[in-house]
N, C-alpha and C positions, 0 to 999 in steps of 0.2 A: 604456395599459400599459406600463410600460417596459422599453428591453432583457434589464436587467436582472431585472425582475419575470423576463420570458417566459423567458427559460433557469434559471430557480431551479426549487427541488423541487417548488412546486407543478402547475405544467408538467404533469407528468408525471404526476400522478394526476387528472388530468382523463380524462371516458369518451373512447373514440376518436372517434365521433360530433364531439364538444364540439374535442376536438384535431385534429379535421382541418380543421373551421371554422374558426379561430384559424390552424391552419396556411396560409389562402387570404391573411389579412391578413399575418400574418408568419411569411415561409419561413423552413427550416430555416437555423440557419448553422456555418459553421466553427466548433470548435471552442474556437479560438485566435483568430478575427479575427470579423468580421463579413460575410466574402464567404457567401451563399445558397450550400447545396450542395444538391444532390439527398436527402440523407437524414440525419435526426437521425444527432449522432453522432459524424458523419464530420470531418475534416480535409479543406479546397481544396487541388488542386493546389501552390500558393505555398507552404502554409504545411506541408507533407509532409517537405519537407526539414530545417524546421527543428525538427523533434519527431524526435530523433534513438533510432530503437527500437532496442534489442542484438540483436544477429543474430551466427549464428556461435558460434566460441568465446567461452565464459566461465568463470570461476570459477567452479567447484562450488560454493561456500561462500556467496559473495555476489553473485554475477553480474556483477560489472563485466566488461567485456567486455575478450576478449588475445589480442593480434596471433599467425598461426598458426591450423593445423590439425589437430587432433588428435580422432581416437574416444573415446580415456581423460580420465577427471574429471582437469581441471587446478586448481590452486590459484594463487592471485593471491600476490606478495609476501609482502601487509599479511595473510594466510589463513593463511602459511604462518609467520608471526609471531607471530600474537596468537589463542590459543587461543579456540574458536569455539564455544560450548557446545552448538550447534547442530547438524545432520547436514549437511543440503544448504540453498544459496539460489540465490534466482534474481531477475532486475527486468526489467523491461521495458525500461525508456527510461533511458538515460543524462541525469540532470538537469543542463540549461539551454536558453540557445534558449525555442523552445516547449511544452519538455517542461517547463519551470519556472514559465512561465509557467501551466501545466494543474493542478500541484499548486497553486502559489501561489489558485489561482481554486479548487478545491478545500478548501483548508486555511480563506484565511481571506476568501472573496469570495463567499459561500453558494451554492459551483459545484455543486450537487448535480448537476448533469444530465452532470458528467464523469464520474461513478461507474459508470455504466451500459456507456459506452466501455470506462473501463477495466475494469469488470469481465470483458467479454468476452478483451481483452490478457491479464490476468492468467490468465484459464484457460487460457489457451494457453500460458504460460508454465508454469503448476504442473502439465499434469499428467505430467512425470515423477515427480512428487516424490509425487500423490496415492496415496492406499492406500483399499480396502474400508473400513477403519475409521477415514478421517481427520476431524478435526473442527477446523473453521476458528475462528481466535482472533485478534480484533485488538489491537494494542498500544494499552492504557488510557490518556486523560486524567489527571491528577488533575483533584477534584471541582469545584476552582472553576477552574481551566479551561473543563473542559467549562460549567459555567455562564455562563461571560461568552461563548463560542462558540456553544454551543445545541446542538454537532452536535460527533462524534467523526471526523474523516476517515476514519480506519482502522475504523473500523465501520461506514460508507460500503460501501467499498471492499471486508472482508468481507462485507459482507451481497449484493455486485453480484456476487461468487467465487462464492456460495454458491450464487445461481440460475442462475449456467452450470453449474454444475456438479456440480450436487445434493447439496452434500454439507453437513451441520451443520453450522451456525453457531453458536457460542457467545458474543455480545458481551457477556456481563455475565461471564465467566470471571476475568478480571483488574483490577485496581483499583493505582491508584499509589497511595500515603497516604501518602504526601507530594509537597511541590510543588518539583518540581528545579528549578526555571526555565529559564530558557534556553541550551538548548546553545552558539550562536552565540560564537564569538570563545575558546572553553573547548579545551585542547589534547586531543587522547586521551585520556592517562591521566588530566587532570581529569574527563573526560565519563564513563570508566570508574567512577573512584571518587564522581561525582556520582548517577550510578542505581543503587550498588549496594546491593541491599535495598530499592529503593523502591518498585518491584514484586512482587505476593503475589497468589496464588490466592484466589478464596473459597472458607473452609473449606463454606458449602451447596452450593459446586457444584462443589467435588474432586472427585466422583465419577463426572460427567461424563466425566472424559478419564483416568480411571485405566486404564494398560494401554492407550492408543489412539493412534493418532499425532497430533500434533496440527500443522497449518500454521497459522503466524503471518502474521499480516498488518499493514503500515503503505504509510504514505505514499511514504517516501523512507529510502533508509540511507545515513550518513555513517559515522560511527567503526563501526556494530556495539552501541553500548554498548547503547541502549535495547533492541535488541533482544534483548541477553546476557543484559539482566537479565529480562526475558519471556519468554525460552527456561530461564532457573533455576526462574522460580515454577512452570514448569509442571513443569518436573522435579520439583520439590520434591512438585508435586500429585499426585504418580504417572502422568504420561503417559511409555510406553513410549518416543515418539521424538519427536523437533521438527524439523521445515524451515520455510525464512521464505520470502515474497516479498516483493518492494515493489515500488509503479508507478516508483518511480525509482532508481538508484543514483548516488551523488556520484561526480564522475571522479576518478583517480590526482590529479592536478592538481591537484583542488579541496580532497583531503581535508586535514583540519588537523591 
């Protein structure tokens, strides 16, 4: 059994007895390295400083950390300048270092094991956003990308967040009706133009969010173009309010 296979999703679906037996041979390892740890889905002491969790003051729209200390809702310069269609936003990590390895492993490396601990982190960050009528909706992949990747990382995060919070998860509400390609290297304006009208709600599922609060989930927020397109689709389908949460937020110095 290879190291990658041991950490992939089939392991999590084993019975507790078999999982315990395998752990005698394959002890839990740090999420970002091969160092043994005492508990599944945790980080070793050396990797904790390399995974920048967001604490303290952060932008109320996008979750990017901000200097200072305030009990009032504060917006970053980008969110003051860019019209965000959603209400509030939170992020768990600053994208970089160990956080980048976690996101890329989840996104491209079949690291489904990242989703469970990420769900716990997301649940803590999402608590101020949740309402009794909330529904969790992941940002969709285009069908061709989903076919090639075999899974939607945002849906894995949404499912994990749903398990932690008990909030309904609606993974098939939104569809990406055209392939928008890779956003890397595009300017902010081009990113927004590329996503314009690309995401819509399935007509057969729209009634599930009519008059309700939607919490959009994605792995990373860079410019916010994808989340904006998804939020607009939710409002068009009848959502009462939309907030967003991401596992990671690209820092100001890395924004395109």
